[in-house]
N, C-alpha and C positions, 0 to 999 in steps of 0.2 A: 491855603488851605493844604496845602500838598504837602502838609504837615502831621493828619492824623489818618491814622489806620483803625476799623471797625473790624474787627475779629470775634469770630463766635461757632460754637460749633453745633449743628440742630443733628437731629435721627431722622431718615428718612425710611418708611415702610413703602411695599408693594402692594399694599391691602391697610388700607386704617380699621384700627381693634376699635374707634372711636365711635361715639353716636353718628352718623347720616342723616342729614333732613332733606329731601327728595319733594319735589314741588311737582302735581298732580295736575289736570285739568277740570276742573271742576265737577266736569260731564263722566270723567271715569272714577270708577268704584275704587280701584286699588292699583296700586304700583308692583312690578313685579323686579326685584333686584335679586342679582345673586347671592347667594351666602357664603361670609368666608372665613372660615375657620381661621386663630391664631396668626391673623396679622400678614401670615407673609414673610419672605424674604424683607433684612432692613440691612442699611447702612449708614455710618455714621462720616457726617460728614464737617471741617472744618471749613470754613470759609472768611477772604482778609474783600474786606472793601473800602478801595480808599478814590479822590477824584480821577485818576488816571490809572487804575491799576481792581482788576478782581480778581482775584485766586478762588478756586476751590479744589480741597484734598480729599482723598477719603482718607479716614484714620480708624485704629483695631476701634471693635466693638466698645470696648472698657477705656477707656482714654484715663491713665495715670499721671502722675510727675511725667516720670519721664520718660513715656511715651510723646508728651505734649509739647517739653522737650526743645526734642529729636522733628516736631514738625515743625518748631519758632525758629527751629534750627537752621533750616532748609527752606523753609517759604517766607519767615517773615525778616529776620534777619537782613537775610542781604538785598532788601528791597529800603531798611532805614540809613539816614542818614544822621547827622547831628541834632539836627532839630525837631526830628520825629516823634511825635505821641503816640503811643498804644493805646484802645483801650478795649479794654476785654470784661465779662461778666464777673461774677462771683463764683464763677465752681471751684470746687475744693483743689481741685490738678491746677488752675492759676493762683490759687493763694496758699498755696504747697510751700515752704521754709524755703526746698531745694530749687521751685521753679522763681520765687521770689532770688535768692543767691542767684540762678542763672540770668537772671534779665538785669540784674544790679551790675556783673561782670560786665555784661556786653553791653550797658549805660546805658538801658530803651527804659526813655521817658514812660511811666507807667500810671493809665488813671486804670481803678478798679471799681467795680458796682459796688 
């Protein structure tokens, strides 16, 4: 099981701009909530998960292939061995020719979405 790695990026916001659901007691007619415009600050996080190790790294807000390869080179490649398999989703920076070439040169076994 040690050979599989799962990597993903996600955006985290201080305040969500999406729809919120609030539970209120039946006897209470209204529930007051502070309104926040524009969602507040956000950061993009890259994460790695495997049986014995987890990592979270803040990455640039727009992750292109070159920046993604820098993240892989510092956070993923040092953890791999010859039997490792990395699984990632189908984001454009994951599927770009330069990223696939980057991973191929480092002999990373890859499973994509």
